[in-house]
N, C-alpha and C positions, 0 to 999 in steps of 0.2 A: 505494501498500499503506500502511496506515493504522498507527500502533503508537502502545499503550496501554502501562504499566506500572501494571499496580494493585498488585503486593506487593511491599514489598525490606526480606527485616531480615534479618539475617547474610547467611551464603550462600542464602539461597534469593530466586529472583526469578520474579516470574511476570508477562508479559508477552500481553496481547494483538493478535492479529494478524490483519485486514480484508485480506482481498484482495477487487477489484473481482470484480465478475463479468464484465468484458472483459477484462482482462486474465488471465484458467484460460480462457475462449473463444479468446483470442486463442492463444494455448499450445496447444490444441488443435482448432485450428485447421491452424499449422502441422505439427504431428503429424503429421496425417490427410492433410495433400498432399503431405509428405515420404514416407509408407506410399501413397500413391497410385500412385507411379512406379514401386514395389517387390513393389506386393501381386499376388498372380495369384490371379483369382478366376475360375474355370467360368460361361462367358455374356460374357466382360466381353474385349480387349484387353487387356495388356498396357498398362497406363499412363491407360486408360480409362475407368476405375473409380468412378462418381459419388462424389463426395464426402460425399456423404447419405446413401448405399449401405452408406461405409466406415464411419460414422457410427454406424447401427445397427446393422452387426457386430463394430467392435469398439469401437465407445464409453465402455463402462465402463471393459472396460481402461487406456483409449489416457487416459481419464481419472483414473485410479488412478494411472497413470505420472508428470502432468502434476499432478497436487496434489502428489505427494513428490517433484518434482522442487522446485515451489515453496517449500514446507517445510523442506528441506531448505537450500535457498538465502536462504531468508530469515530461515532462526534462523544462519547460519553468519554471514552479513553483519549482521545487529544485531546479538552479541555480539561479535565482532571489530569493527561501528562503536561501538559501547558502549564501548570501551576494556577489555574483561574478557574471562576464559578461564571457562570452563564446565566446573566441579569434579567433574563429570557429565555423563552422555550427556541431554539435554535433552526433558524428557515430556514431548508435544504430545496434548493433546487437545483434538476438531474437536468444533465445541456442533451447534446443532440446521439451522445449513445446509447440511451433510454432505449433507446429504437435496439440498440444491439440487444442488451439484456434478455428485449420481450421474443427475441427470437426462439 
């Protein structure tokens, strides 16, 4: 994860966080393999659903959960790591790479 501070004035901070696609993919695959043992889909025995089928059916919702988890964890760890306290809830703006995460 790459962190770059782009604005520092008064109480306002702007930080750009770049998360490698490999990290997101690893978390998504972990989430899918965990769901593989719990999901019941007609035509498949319990625990035997192929990961690619799960990805096609649940991929977008799981990716949204992974992105949300990464955002929450990274903002919290960056703020505490810098020794700062948030004056208000951090505003998260995703860039054009957001479309890449939805694939």
